BADREN-717664 format. One record per residue (C-alpha): z, x, y. Coordinates in Angstrom, 3 decimals. Layout:
<pts>
+----------+----------+----------+
!        Z !        X !        Y !
+----------+----------+----------+
!        Z !        X !        Y !
...
+----------+----------+----------+
</pts>
This chain:
<pts>
+----------+----------+----------+
!        Z !        X !        Y !
+----------+----------+----------+
!  -14.530 !  -17.489 !    7.534 !
!  -15.775 !  -19.021 !   10.733 !
!  -13.433 !  -21.977 !   10.853 !
!   -9.911 !  -20.647 !   10.575 !
!   -7.085 !  -20.435 !    8.097 !
!   -6.943 !  -20.962 !    4.351 !
!   -3.935 !  -23.244 !    3.859 !
!   -2.143 !  -22.938 !    0.524 !
!    0.273 !  -25.729 !   -0.405 !
!    2.842 !  -24.233 !   -2.772 !
!    4.581 !  -20.850 !   -2.980 !
!    4.799 !  -20.631 !   -6.740 !
!    3.158 !  -17.922 !   -8.805 !
!   -0.364 !  -19.279 !   -8.320 !
!   -0.008 !  -19.975 !   -4.613 !
!    1.500 !  -16.577 !   -3.793 !
!   -1.083 !  -14.730 !   -5.899 !
!   -3.808 !  -16.667 !   -4.079 !
!   -2.305 !  -15.694 !   -0.724 !
!   -2.266 !  -11.998 !   -1.657 !
!   -5.774 !  -12.153 !   -3.109 !
!   -7.288 !  -13.938 !   -0.124 !
!   -5.541 !  -11.580 !    2.298 !
!   -6.885 !   -8.652 !    0.304 !
!  -10.374 !  -10.159 !    0.675 !
!   -9.974 !  -10.400 !    4.443 !
!   -9.093 !  -14.060 !    4.966 !
!   -6.487 !  -15.567 !    7.262 !
!   -3.916 !  -17.342 !    5.085 !
!   -0.936 !  -19.650 !    5.590 !
!    1.440 !  -20.646 !    2.766 !
!    3.430 !  -23.893 !    2.978 !
!    6.258 !  -24.492 !    0.518 !
!    8.175 !  -27.725 !   -0.009 !
!   11.631 !  -26.257 !   -0.662 !
!   13.678 !  -24.949 !    2.226 !
!   14.578 !  -21.697 !    0.483 !
!   12.541 !  -19.932 !   -2.210 !
!   15.021 !  -18.807 !   -4.868 !
!   14.639 !  -16.905 !   -8.125 !
!   14.823 !  -19.940 !  -10.402 !
!   13.672 !  -20.473 !  -13.963 !
!   13.839 !  -18.389 !  -17.096 !
!   11.505 !  -15.978 !  -18.884 !
!    7.723 !  -16.059 !  -19.027 !
!    5.018 !  -13.799 !  -20.394 !
!    2.089 !  -12.347 !  -18.505 !
!   -0.905 !  -11.559 !  -20.692 !
!   -2.982 !   -8.397 !  -20.179 !
!   -5.831 !  -10.135 !  -18.325 !
!   -3.337 !  -11.482 !  -15.777 !
!   -1.582 !   -8.110 !  -15.506 !
!   -4.966 !   -6.528 !  -14.762 !
!   -5.263 !   -8.827 !  -11.751 !
!   -1.751 !   -8.032 !  -10.538 !
!   -2.548 !   -4.341 !  -10.962 !
!   -5.539 !   -4.849 !   -8.660 !
!   -3.023 !   -6.178 !   -6.106 !
!   -0.964 !   -2.956 !   -6.478 !
!    1.977 !   -4.798 !   -8.016 !
!    2.095 !   -3.389 !  -11.528 !
!    4.686 !   -0.680 !  -10.837 !
!    7.088 !   -3.159 !   -9.249 !
!    6.635 !   -5.581 !  -12.135 !
!    6.916 !   -3.053 !  -14.959 !
!   10.170 !   -1.773 !  -13.441 !
!   11.685 !   -5.258 !  -13.771 !
!   10.137 !   -6.448 !  -17.029 !
!    9.900 !   -5.614 !  -20.715 !
!    6.519 !   -4.736 !  -22.197 !
!    6.516 !   -6.212 !  -25.722 !
!    4.741 !   -4.240 !  -28.406 !
!    4.647 !   -6.883 !  -31.117 !
!    4.463 !  -10.646 !  -31.676 !
!    6.069 !  -11.746 !  -34.951 !
!    6.049 !  -15.173 !  -36.606 !
!    8.672 !  -16.348 !  -39.087 !
!    9.510 !  -19.475 !  -41.031 !
!   12.591 !  -21.589 !  -40.263 !
!   14.419 !  -19.458 !  -42.863 !
!   13.509 !  -16.211 !  -41.135 !
!   10.815 !  -15.218 !  -43.642 !
!    7.995 !  -13.190 !  -42.049 !
!    4.621 !  -14.888 !  -41.827 !
!    2.681 !  -12.297 !  -39.852 !
!    2.882 !   -9.996 !  -36.887 !
!    0.404 !   -8.396 !  -34.530 !
!    0.513 !   -5.716 !  -31.849 !
!    0.586 !   -6.775 !  -28.223 !
!   -0.330 !   -5.242 !  -24.876 !
!   -1.009 !   -1.522 !  -24.862 !
!    0.069 !   -1.284 !  -28.511 !
!   -2.926 !   -3.508 !  -29.324 !
!   -5.326 !   -1.267 !  -27.417 !
!   -5.372 !   -3.056 !  -24.061 !
!   -5.561 !   -0.989 !  -20.897 !
!   -2.816 !   -3.168 !  -19.404 !
!    0.526 !   -4.221 !  -20.874 !
!    1.775 !   -7.663 !  -21.663 !
!    4.909 !   -8.246 !  -19.590 !
!    7.940 !  -10.405 !  -20.375 !
!    9.734 !  -11.147 !  -17.119 !
!   12.038 !  -13.644 !  -15.445 !
!    9.906 !  -16.203 !  -13.643 !
!   12.063 !  -15.947 !  -10.531 !
!   11.767 !  -12.164 !  -10.496 !
!    7.972 !  -12.427 !  -10.623 !
!    7.999 !  -14.984 !   -7.815 !
!   10.248 !  -12.766 !   -5.680 !
!    7.988 !   -9.734 !   -6.207 !
!    5.000 !  -11.812 !   -5.126 !
!    6.880 !  -13.294 !   -2.172 !
!    8.025 !   -9.853 !   -1.062 !
!    4.449 !   -8.603 !   -1.120 !
!    3.227 !  -11.666 !    0.830 !
!    5.938 !  -11.201 !    3.450 !
!    5.192 !   -7.508 !    3.809 !
!    1.404 !   -7.721 !    3.867 !
!    0.755 !  -11.035 !    5.614 !
!    3.930 !  -11.198 !    7.675 !
!    6.949 !  -13.493 !    7.245 !
!    5.518 !  -15.940 !    9.773 !
!    2.761 !  -16.792 !    7.269 !
!    5.205 !  -18.424 !    4.834 !
!    6.449 !  -21.836 !    5.981 !
!    9.304 !  -23.219 !    3.889 !
!   10.627 !  -26.769 !    4.088 !
!    7.080 !  -28.121 !    4.484 !
!    6.257 !  -30.836 !    1.964 !
!    2.559 !  -31.697 !    1.663 !
!    1.965 !  -35.346 !    2.566 !
!   -1.819 !  -35.724 !    2.827 !
!   -5.083 !  -33.964 !    3.533 !
!   -7.670 !  -35.427 !    5.916 !
!  -11.131 !  -33.922 !    5.521 !
!  -13.134 !  -36.849 !    6.844 !
!  -14.116 !  -35.186 !   10.134 !
!  -16.719 !  -32.474 !   10.581 !
!  -14.237 !  -29.954 !   12.017 !
!  -11.235 !  -28.308 !   10.393 !
!   -9.446 !  -30.040 !    7.540 !
!   -6.169 !  -31.533 !    8.796 !
!   -3.210 !  -30.915 !    6.501 !
!   -0.104 !  -33.025 !    7.072 !
!    3.380 !  -31.883 !    6.067 !
!    6.821 !  -33.451 !    6.362 !
!    9.423 !  -30.957 !    7.515 !
!   12.407 !  -31.498 !    5.263 !
!   14.840 !  -29.286 !    7.126 !
!   14.552 !  -31.239 !   10.371 !
!   14.022 !  -34.696 !    8.945 !
!   10.833 !  -36.708 !    8.479 !
!    8.792 !  -34.897 !   11.115 !
!    5.078 !  -34.752 !   10.397 !
!    3.355 !  -31.439 !   11.100 !
!   -0.402 !  -31.024 !   11.202 !
!   -2.154 !  -27.763 !   10.403 !
!   -5.924 !  -27.249 !   10.805 !
!   -7.598 !  -25.424 !    7.947 !
!  -10.983 !  -24.119 !    6.924 !
!   -9.984 !  -24.510 !    3.246 !
!   -7.019 !  -26.202 !    1.561 !
!   -5.680 !  -25.036 !   -1.802 !
!   -3.364 !  -27.411 !   -3.649 !
!   -1.058 !  -25.128 !   -5.620 !
!    1.781 !  -27.627 !   -5.506 !
!    2.548 !  -27.988 !   -9.191 !
!    2.371 !  -30.615 !  -11.885 !
!    3.280 !  -33.376 !   -9.404 !
!    0.689 !  -32.184 !   -6.881 !
!    0.275 !  -34.332 !   -3.784 !
!   -3.340 !  -33.242 !   -3.374 !
!   -4.155 !  -34.074 !   -6.996 !
!   -2.539 !  -37.495 !   -6.583 !
!   -4.567 !  -38.072 !   -3.405 !
!   -7.773 !  -37.344 !   -5.321 !
!   -6.720 !  -39.211 !   -8.485 !
!   -4.232 !  -41.907 !   -7.382 !
!   -4.428 !  -43.853 !  -10.656 !
!   -3.738 !  -40.902 !  -12.955 !
!   -0.079 !  -41.671 !  -13.611 !
!    2.689 !  -39.391 !  -14.874 !
!    2.242 !  -36.321 !  -17.079 !
!    1.736 !  -36.900 !  -20.801 !
!    4.633 !  -36.084 !  -23.128 !
!    3.964 !  -35.071 !  -26.734 !
!    7.455 !  -35.944 !  -27.977 !
!    8.831 !  -32.389 !  -27.937 !
!   11.860 !  -31.301 !  -25.918 !
!   12.694 !  -27.712 !  -25.034 !
!   16.011 !  -26.138 !  -24.163 !
!   15.487 !  -22.793 !  -22.450 !
!   18.142 !  -20.230 !  -21.709 !
!   19.030 !  -16.590 !  -21.123 !
!   21.599 !  -14.626 !  -23.101 !
!   22.817 !  -11.045 !  -23.156 !
!   22.521 !   -9.704 !  -26.691 !
!   21.937 !   -6.678 !  -28.860 !
!   18.209 !   -5.993 !  -29.323 !
!   16.419 !   -8.128 !  -31.896 !
!   14.458 !   -6.110 !  -34.424 !
!   13.029 !   -3.173 !  -32.407 !
!   13.867 !   -4.636 !  -28.985 !
!   10.179 !   -4.949 !  -28.126 !
!    9.191 !   -7.958 !  -30.236 !
!    8.442 !  -11.554 !  -29.294 !
!    9.798 !  -13.823 !  -32.034 !
!    8.448 !  -17.257 !  -32.955 !
!   10.269 !  -18.950 !  -35.842 !
!    9.847 !  -22.350 !  -37.457 !
!    6.912 !  -24.705 !  -37.017 !
!    5.524 !  -27.019 !  -34.310 !
!    8.000 !  -29.833 !  -35.075 !
!   10.955 !  -27.474 !  -34.652 !
!   10.816 !  -23.897 !  -33.537 !
!   12.774 !  -21.155 !  -31.865 !
!   11.201 !  -18.555 !  -29.570 !
!   13.029 !  -15.484 !  -28.295 !
!   12.062 !  -12.297 !  -26.481 !
!   13.734 !   -9.751 !  -24.189 !
!   12.918 !   -9.827 !  -20.484 !
!   15.153 !   -6.979 !  -19.258 !
!   16.948 !   -3.935 !  -20.623 !
!   20.632 !   -3.856 !  -19.679 !
!   23.186 !   -1.047 !  -19.510 !
!   24.831 !   -0.120 !  -22.783 !
!   21.743 !   -0.779 !  -24.893 !
!   21.883 !   -4.568 !  -24.613 !
!   19.096 !   -6.843 !  -23.406 !
!   18.626 !  -10.075 !  -21.492 !
!   16.939 !  -12.362 !  -24.015 !
!   14.972 !  -15.461 !  -23.115 !
!   15.019 !  -18.202 !  -25.742 !
!   13.473 !  -21.620 !  -26.286 !
!   14.893 !  -24.119 !  -28.769 !
!   12.385 !  -26.900 !  -29.319 !
!   12.001 !  -29.968 !  -31.501 !
!   10.079 !  -33.226 !  -31.557 !
!   11.846 !  -36.541 !  -31.167 !
!   10.745 !  -40.160 !  -31.265 !
!   13.339 !  -41.203 !  -28.705 !
!   12.929 !  -41.228 !  -24.949 !
!   16.607 !  -41.193 !  -24.028 !
!   16.537 !  -37.496 !  -23.114 !
!   13.211 !  -37.601 !  -21.290 !
!   13.448 !  -37.233 !  -17.532 !
!   11.249 !  -35.848 !  -14.795 !
!   10.055 !  -32.312 !  -15.458 !
!   12.377 !  -29.939 !  -13.648 !
!   13.111 !  -26.373 !  -14.686 !
!   16.563 !  -26.717 !  -13.103 !
!   17.612 !  -29.745 !  -15.197 !
!   20.776 !  -28.641 !  -17.079 !
!   20.736 !  -28.920 !  -20.849 !
!   23.606 !  -30.167 !  -23.004 !
!   24.428 !  -28.008 !  -26.035 !
!   25.408 !  -30.943 !  -28.237 !
!   21.968 !  -32.503 !  -27.767 !
!   20.260 !  -29.820 !  -29.837 !
!   22.524 !  -27.152 !  -31.360 !
!   23.123 !  -29.060 !  -34.639 !
!   19.446 !  -28.799 !  -35.496 !
!   19.641 !  -24.991 !  -35.446 !
!   23.024 !  -24.401 !  -37.123 !
!   21.433 !  -23.226 !  -40.369 !
!   19.042 !  -20.836 !  -38.622 !
!   21.022 !  -17.697 !  -39.397 !
!   18.709 !  -14.877 !  -40.369 !
!   19.520 !  -11.311 !  -41.436 !
!   18.003 !  -10.102 !  -38.180 !
!   19.061 !  -12.930 !  -35.821 !
!   21.843 !  -15.523 !  -35.658 !
!   20.086 !  -18.283 !  -33.711 !
!   23.065 !  -20.605 !  -33.034 !
!   25.227 !  -17.653 !  -31.981 !
!   22.574 !  -16.513 !  -29.508 !
!   22.267 !  -20.025 !  -28.075 !
!   26.036 !  -20.380 !  -27.708 !
!   26.307 !  -17.020 !  -25.950 !
!   24.130 !  -18.253 !  -23.088 !
!   25.968 !  -19.495 !  -19.982 !
!   23.801 !  -22.613 !  -20.035 !
!   20.360 !  -24.003 !  -20.775 !
!   17.627 !  -25.906 !  -18.964 !
!   15.983 !  -28.930 !  -20.575 !
!   12.297 !  -29.690 !  -20.214 !
!    9.914 !  -32.076 !  -21.998 !
!    6.661 !  -30.589 !  -23.250 !
!    4.105 !  -32.265 !  -21.022 !
!    0.598 !  -31.711 !  -19.771 !
!   -2.188 !  -33.704 !  -18.121 !
!   -5.712 !  -34.528 !  -19.223 !
!   -8.363 !  -32.135 !  -17.882 !
!   -9.986 !  -33.404 !  -14.706 !
!  -13.724 !  -33.919 !  -14.145 !
!  -13.500 !  -32.253 !  -10.725 !
!  -11.022 !  -30.094 !   -8.783 !
!  -13.041 !  -29.464 !   -5.654 !
!  -13.727 !  -32.082 !   -3.000 !
!  -15.434 !  -30.678 !    0.078 !
!  -13.252 !  -27.841 !    1.351 !
!  -10.232 !  -28.656 !   -0.797 !
!   -9.429 !  -27.673 !   -4.372 !
!   -6.611 !  -27.337 !   -6.900 !
!   -5.026 !  -24.305 !   -8.538 !
!   -2.502 !  -23.577 !  -11.293 !
!   -0.352 !  -26.426 !  -12.596 !
!   -1.784 !  -28.731 !   -9.939 !
!   -5.186 !  -28.248 !  -11.573 !
!   -4.431 !  -27.788 !  -15.265 !
!   -0.835 !  -28.253 !  -16.448 !
!   -0.708 !  -27.229 !  -20.104 !
!    1.816 !  -27.012 !  -22.909 !
!    3.735 !  -23.702 !  -22.787 !
!    2.070 !  -22.391 !  -25.933 !
!    0.509 !  -18.966 !  -26.091 !
!    1.981 !  -17.607 !  -22.827 !
!   -0.777 !  -19.040 !  -20.667 !
!    0.728 !  -21.083 !  -17.824 !
!    1.464 !  -18.361 !  -15.285 !
!   -1.379 !  -16.165 !  -16.512 !
!   -4.013 !  -18.848 !  -15.933 !
!   -2.682 !  -19.575 !  -12.434 !
!   -3.097 !  -15.885 !  -11.610 !
!   -6.666 !  -15.926 !  -12.935 !
!   -7.381 !  -19.036 !  -10.844 !
!   -6.210 !  -17.245 !   -7.715 !
!   -8.298 !  -14.164 !   -8.344 !
!  -11.501 !  -16.082 !   -9.146 !
!  -10.948 !  -18.259 !   -6.067 !
!  -10.691 !  -15.167 !   -3.880 !
!  -13.832 !  -13.738 !   -5.439 !
!  -15.759 !  -16.947 !   -4.860 !
!  -14.715 !  -17.188 !   -1.204 !
!  -15.553 !  -13.524 !   -0.707 !
!  -18.993 !  -14.119 !   -2.252 !
!  -19.634 !  -17.159 !   -0.010 !
!  -17.873 !  -16.286 !    3.276 !
!  -19.985 !  -18.656 !    5.387 !
!  -20.037 !  -21.602 !    2.997 !
!  -16.526 !  -22.470 !    1.775 !
!  -17.748 !  -25.647 !    0.118 !
!  -20.142 !  -23.660 !   -2.065 !
!  -17.383 !  -21.145 !   -2.818 !
!  -15.007 !  -23.843 !   -4.000 !
!  -17.675 !  -25.499 !   -6.117 !
!  -18.380 !  -22.176 !   -7.809 !
!  -14.650 !  -21.662 !   -8.395 !
!  -14.496 !  -25.141 !   -9.928 !
!  -17.438 !  -24.346 !  -12.212 !
!  -15.875 !  -21.044 !  -13.296 !
!  -12.288 !  -22.093 !  -13.931 !
!  -12.198 !  -25.798 !  -14.736 !
!  -14.061 !  -25.662 !  -18.088 !
!  -12.170 !  -22.520 !  -19.134 !
!   -8.749 !  -24.014 !  -18.478 !
!   -9.701 !  -27.377 !  -19.982 !
!  -10.464 !  -25.555 !  -23.235 !
!   -6.977 !  -24.007 !  -23.199 !
!   -5.321 !  -27.379 !  -22.537 !
!   -7.127 !  -28.797 !  -25.568 !
!   -6.397 !  -25.715 !  -27.694 !
!   -2.691 !  -25.978 !  -26.889 !
!   -2.726 !  -29.638 !  -27.893 !
!   -4.234 !  -28.471 !  -31.173 !
!   -1.312 !  -26.028 !  -31.609 !
!   -3.272 !  -22.961 !  -30.510 !
!   -1.893 !  -19.830 !  -32.197 !
!    0.903 !  -21.867 !  -33.846 !
!   -1.451 !  -23.470 !  -36.393 !
!   -0.589 !  -20.964 !  -39.164 !
!    3.115 !  -21.819 !  -38.734 !
!    2.304 !  -25.479 !  -39.355 !
!    0.201 !  -24.673 !  -42.435 !
!    2.976 !  -22.569 !  -43.964 !
!    5.529 !  -25.328 !  -43.366 !
!    3.249 !  -27.982 !  -44.852 !
!    2.318 !  -25.912 !  -47.901 !
!    5.697 !  -24.308 !  -48.600 !
!    8.469 !  -26.345 !  -46.931 !
!   11.104 !  -24.851 !  -49.246 !
!    9.996 !  -21.231 !  -49.028 !
!    7.683 !  -18.919 !  -50.932 !
!    7.721 !  -15.711 !  -52.919 !
!    4.269 !  -14.422 !  -51.981 !
!    2.866 !  -15.327 !  -48.581 !
!   -0.704 !  -14.882 !  -49.818 !
!   -0.179 !  -17.812 !  -52.174 !
!    0.480 !  -20.030 !  -49.125 !
!   -1.898 !  -18.846 !  -46.426 !
!   -4.668 !  -16.255 !  -46.325 !
!   -5.091 !  -13.462 !  -43.779 !
!   -8.455 !  -14.977 !  -42.874 !
!   -6.822 !  -18.291 !  -41.905 !
!   -4.279 !  -16.506 !  -39.737 !
!   -6.916 !  -14.322 !  -38.091 !
!   -9.209 !  -17.260 !  -37.353 !
!   -6.407 !  -19.111 !  -35.552 !
!   -4.998 !  -16.199 !  -33.572 !
!   -8.227 !  -14.446 !  -32.608 !
!   -9.902 !  -17.750 !  -31.816 !
!   -7.098 !  -18.581 !  -29.411 !
!   -7.344 !  -15.168 !  -27.734 !
!  -11.039 !  -15.786 !  -27.125 !
!  -10.385 !  -19.275 !  -25.729 !
!   -7.627 !  -18.009 !  -23.426 !
!   -9.782 !  -15.097 !  -22.263 !
!   -7.689 !  -12.163 !  -23.436 !
!   -9.555 !  -11.053 !  -26.543 !
!   -9.624 !   -7.261 !  -26.513 !
!  -13.408 !   -7.107 !  -26.148 !
!  -13.289 !   -9.357 !  -23.082 !
!  -11.012 !   -6.873 !  -21.315 !
!  -13.136 !   -3.824 !  -22.004 !
!  -14.610 !   -4.472 !  -18.556 !
!  -12.013 !   -3.278 !  -16.099 !
!  -13.386 !   -5.013 !  -13.007 !
!  -10.948 !   -7.410 !  -11.380 !
!  -12.051 !  -11.036 !  -11.223 !
!  -11.691 !  -10.987 !   -7.445 !
!  -14.220 !   -8.164 !   -7.136 !
!  -17.061 !   -9.804 !   -9.029 !
!  -20.160 !  -11.380 !   -7.513 !
!  -20.059 !  -15.175 !   -7.720 !
!  -23.217 !  -15.842 !   -5.738 !
!  -25.384 !  -16.315 !   -8.825 !
!  -24.451 !  -19.505 !  -10.747 !
+----------+----------+----------+
</pts>
């Protein structure tokens, strides 16, 4: 690119994947992160096969598989532990790549390690909080940061392209849409935690139990010595009150008494939910929020990526996966238009914005959780024969339709070409 560095604001999963992808494509990249020290924070997440394909193209799959669990099955149950349906996942479902359940912080550290090794540690600037972007002049875009470690010192960095990967409270997004307001809350609160436990079921199953108004999700993210596992769980319910709602922060401590009573009766033959929750050293509380899809991400030589572009409800394991896809398509578009970054970013916008908007809307419509709602509505006190409550065709329509919307239907991944390697010159 004739005019210098690609500046990425944010060293989360999307920002670091973008840095690796753009470096792989031959671009000069600088990453600027608001926090002074990047730590392995958070809890478990899932990476879907189409995202794992992209990480494989970055030569990261061995490092990730060594520190993750590859689930073989997704199983849905009622609030009484009755099976609704299950389906194979990852390679067990015929994909060429696995689905990976992994600690979010572990994934971030693997990405950060690769960025440091391949780009050099001097390319990652911590303690730099994005303040504003000035692209009014004909020359390089001027990016202004406040250095938090040394006080309110403003630093300017020239850039050929600026990528706002700075999360749900993105400064760049706010600059483009100053009247947007806070994220939208749907009334649900989540308590997320990690617990050491004996394997659930076969030790390779993701469990969703309950229904959209109250559910419990659990899956292993690491195998431990002695046959035990590190299990990620989410206890979620809807509430009409706002007393517990605070700013979205994955490090906000949860209080056991705020939610444990609602799950005391959830003791199944194959899982004691309250016992698992109590065995965790703590939980993190988070409201289920998103933002409305935007009409435009790209303005000149600036654009948005990941949660800055399309924050979505954490339904269907799509948050991190979609940020990875953003990064790879962005790299492919810039590679296809090396002398016209504006055209590259417009093409990226056209490729990714409609696709992610559809997922935001699908998640608001319950996505793959719709059959759980139908079973609860039709048989709130249980059933003897599942087929009397919901048909296989209804379940298949909801789950396969969501896979198509999210881009990981099996047929869509028959093509093994990475998104970053495709030709984006033809609209």
